[in-house]
N, C-alpha and C positions, 0 to 999 in steps of 0.2 A: 106309542106314537115316536113321531121323524123328525128331529128337530135338529136344525142347522140355524146359526148366528155367526156373522160377520159383520165389520167392523166398516163402512165406506165412508171416506170423507168426516163428515159433523155427525153423523148419523150409523146405527148400529141396524142393520133390518138380519127380520128370522122367517126362516120359510119352517113353518109346517106342517105337517103330512099325518090327517090322522086314518083311519082304515075304516068307510063305513057300509058292515058289510061286506060284499067283492067287490065295492069299490071306496076312492079315494075320495077325500076331503085336505085340501092342500088349503093354505092362508103365506099370504106374504108380506111381511108389513114390516114400518120403520118411519121413522122419525115420528111427526105425530099421526096415530092408527088411526082409520076406519076400510069405509069402505068404500075403493073408487073407482073398483070393475070387478066383475064377479063371470066369468067363462065353466061354456059344458063343452067338455070334450068327449066323443064319441069314438065306439069302436067298431067297425062294420062287419060280424064273422064275415058275410055272403058276399061281403068285394073287396074283404081286407082293405079299408080305406079306414083311414081317422077324420071326423070332422070336430068341428067346434066354432062354439057361437060367444058374443059374450056384449055383456049389459055395460053400458059404461054412465058413472055418473054424471050431473052434468058438473062443470068445470072442473072435471077430475081424465086425469091420460096417460091411466096404466093400464087401458086396452087392451098394448101392445103384451104389456105381463102375464095379464091374465091371460088371453087370448095364444100364444105361443106355450105358457107350460102347459096348460088345457091339452093341448093337441097332446105337445108330447108324451104328456105323462101317461091320455090314451094311453099313443101308438108302443110306449115299451110294457104298458101292466098289460093290454087287449082290454080293460076296464072302461067304467064310465067316470068322471074325473071331474069333479068340479075345484075350483083356483078363484082363490078371493083373494085381491090386488091391495094395498093402503099405505099408501108410500110418503110423506109431507115431511118437506126441507123449506122455509124459507129462503128467499131469495136466494136456487140456487140454479147454479152455472150450466150449461149445455154439457164439460166435461164433466161434472155432479153427477148428472146425469147417464152420458155415457156409462160412467164406470158405474152407479145403480145398476144398468140394463145389463151390462157384460157377467157381474158380480152377481146376478139373477140369477142371469143361466146358467150360469157354474154351479149353483145354489141345486137348480131342478136338476141339472145334468148328474150331482154324488148323491140324487134321492135316486133315482135310475139305477142307476148302479150298484147303487143298497138295494134294489129292489132285484139286477138282475139278477144279483152272486145267490138268490133266492134267498135271503134276508127276514124277519117276520116283520114285525110293526113292534108289540105289540115289546113294554116297557122300553123301549131306544129313546133314548136322546143326545142324541149327538150334538155337541160341538165344536166344528171347527173354524182352527182362524185362520 
């Protein structure tokens, strides 16, 4: 498993990545953890294109995090990815939302860089501050 933790404002967000066969399962959680959105990323060998689809739970707004994360991971790995996002912070400001979205994107990019170096997920826990 690959794991990154970051403190963003009042909460800690965590990205965990697990290999499931040849595919990837990612969870991005923080604050009061839950499932807010689930996206699937697919890489099509024939067209060499990546697509993703998302389901968002009623009243939640994590669809961008899940959709973008699934698409980026599938494009980089050329594998199917499932991305679950659930971050909650009471009375969150627009600036705090921007900080969380930015940090989440950096965390996904950190995993992709790790993957592109040819590292294996087995036994990996990475705590970046």
